[in-house]
N, C-alpha and C positions, 0 to 999 in steps of 0.2 A: 449188167452195168446199170440198167434203168433202176433196178431195185436199190442199188447202193446210192444212186443220186436221190431217189425219193426218200430214203432213210436220212441222208444228210440234210436234205431240204426240210424235212419234218423236224429234225433236231435243231436246226438253225431257227426255224419258225418258232418253236417252243422257247428257245433261249431269248429270242428277240421279244416275244410276248412277255416273258417273265421280267426282262429288263425294263420294258415299257411300264408294266404294272408297278414295279419297284420305283421307277422314276416318278410316276403319278403319286405314289404314297409319300415319297420324299418331298415332292413339291407341295403336297397338302399338309406337310409336317405331321404325318401320321405313321411314320415308318417304325416307331418304337413299339415293341410288343407290350401288351398289357401286363400289369403287375399280377393280377388275378385273372386266370383264363376262365371264360364262360363256355360251358359245353351245352350243346343242344341248340335247337332253333330259337331265335328271338324274332321279334317283329321286323327289326331292321335287317337281320340276316336273310329273312324270307324275301323282303323287298329287294335287297341287293342281288340275291340269287335269281329272282324273277327277271330283273333287269339284265343280268348277265346271260341268262338263257335266251331272252329276247334278242340280245345283241348277237349271240352265237347263231341263232336262226337267221338273222339278217346277214351275217357273214357267209353262211352256207348258201343262202339264196343268191346273194351277190356273186359268189364264186361260180355257182352254176349258171347264172345269167352271163357272166363273162365268158365261160366256155361256150355257151350257145351263140354269143355274139361273134366269137372268133370262128366258129365252125359254120356260121350262117344258117342256123337251124331255126325253124319256127318263126317267131316274130323278132328274131335276133336278140332275145333275152330282155326285151323292153319291159315286160310285166315283172320279171324278177328284179330288174334294176329299180323299178318304182317301189317294189316291196322293200328292197334293201335301203332305199332312200327314206322310206317311212319308218322302218324299225330302227335304223341306225341312230338318228337324232333322238328318238324317244328313249332308247336305252342309254345313250350318252347323257341325256339330261337327267334321267333317274340316277345313273351312277354318280354324276356330279352332285346331285342333291344328297345322296347317301354320304358322300365324302364331306359335304358342307355341314351336315348336322352331326357328324360323328364326333364323339368326345374322347375317344381312345384309339389305340392302334390295333393291329391284328390280335385277335383273341379276346377282345373286350366285349364282343357280342353286338357291335355296332355295324357289322357288315362291310368294313372298309376294304377288305380284299375283294369281295364281290363287286363293290361299287367301283373300285379301280379297274377291275376286269371288264365291267360293263362299259365304263368310259372308253377304254382302249378298243374293245371289240366294236362298240357302236361307231367310233370314228373310222375303223377299218371297213365296216359295212357301208357307211356313207361314201367313203372313197371308192369302193368297188362299184356301187350303184352309179356314181358320177362318171366313172371311167366307161361303164357300159353305155350310158346314155350319150356320152360324148363321141363314141365311135360312129363313124359314118356307116350307113347301110350300103351294102354292096349292090351295085346296079348291074343287072345281068342282061 
């Protein structure tokens, strides 16, 4: 039963993430695919990918810190929360800058999909870090 719940939760999480990235692209007026697709890495794609990886690391660290704070382990996840609060805004800012300077949609070589992913994941990392730091420490 747990396995089915985890699979469903993962599927819902991926769908929500995809919907949020699409929403960011629509809001930035960059949802239209490019007329000519560019293949291979470009400077902006590398920038966007780096920001997205940084944001993903922040989300993972924030999620682990949340687990530690719930279980009452170590320093209650405080160090991980601070790392999530540092990496999240940096990645969100870089993702927003990628979207701001982009001149085309997905496939144009401007890294708009990676920028949107970095923006969404950076916000999630920031929220996770804030949730962990706002949890009261358990007094024994």
